C-alpha positions in Angstrom: 96.7 76.4 86.9 94.3 78.7 87.1 92.9 80.1 90.3 89.3 80.4 91.2 89.2 83.8 90.2 90.8 83.2 86.4 88.0 80.1 86.5 85.0 82.1 87.3 86.1 84.8 85.1 86.9 82.6 81.4 83.5 81.2 83.0 81.6 84.8 82.6 83.1 86.3 79.6 81.2 83.6 77.8 78.3 86.0 78.5 78.2 88.6 75.7 76.9 91.3 78.4 79.5 90.5 80.8 82.2 90.6 78.6 82.0 94.1 76.6 81.6 95.4 79.9 84.3 94.3 81.2 86.4 94.2 77.5 85.5 98.3 78.0 86.7 98.7 81.4 90.1 96.8 80.5 90.7 98.9 77.9 89.9 102.2 79.9 92.3 100.9 82.3 95.0 100.0 79.2 94.3 103.7 77.9 94.2 105.1 81.4 98.2 103.2 82.1 99.4 104.1 78.6 98.4 107.7 78.8 100.0 108.8 82.4 103.6 106.9 81.3 103.6 108.7 78.1 102.9 111.7 79.8 105.3 110.9 82.8 108.3 109.5 80.5 107.8 113.2 78.9 108.2 115.5 81.5 105.4 117.0 80.6 102.1 118.2 83.1 98.7 116.8 81.8 98.3 120.9 80.7 101.1 120.8 78.4 100.4 116.7 77.1 96.5 117.9 76.5 97.7 120.8 74.7 99.8 118.6 72.6 96.9 116.1 72.2 94.5 119.2 71.5 92.2 118.1 74.5 91.3 119.6 77.1 93.4 118.8 80.3 90.4 118.3 82.7 89.3 115.6 79.9 93.1 114.4 80.0 92.8 114.1 83.7 89.6 111.9 83.2 90.9 109.8 81.1 94.0 109.2 83.1 91.6 107.9 85.9 89.7 106.0 83.8 86.4 107.9 84.7 85.9 109.5 81.4 85.5 106.7 78.1 87.3 108.1 74.7 85.0 109.2 73.0 87.2 109.8 69.1 86.1 108.2 66.0 88.4 105.5 64.8 89.3 107.4 62.0 90.6 110.1 64.3 92.8 107.8 66.1 96.1 107.6 64.2 96.0 111.6 63.8 95.4 111.7 67.8 98.2 109.6 68.8 100.9 109.2 65.8 102.9 112.3 67.2 103.5 110.0 70.6 104.7 106.6 68.8 103.2 105.0 72.7 104.1 101.3 71.7 
């Protein structure tokens, strides 16, 4: 059984503009959780993980907090994540 909030969300997702914004925010939140979990499981500082990923520590901090939009081209993502196997 859907709650009012779930029903409202499903209805609002029919709006393409809302759906795009919601999708972007959801992806940003998922990436944030994934990065933070991976770093903590490996007992790394943000600085150490950023160095291994080839990005700056401030950028990693913003990705982990959900403040930054990932802007890497999609063809570079495989090489970016390959050493981490974040599944």
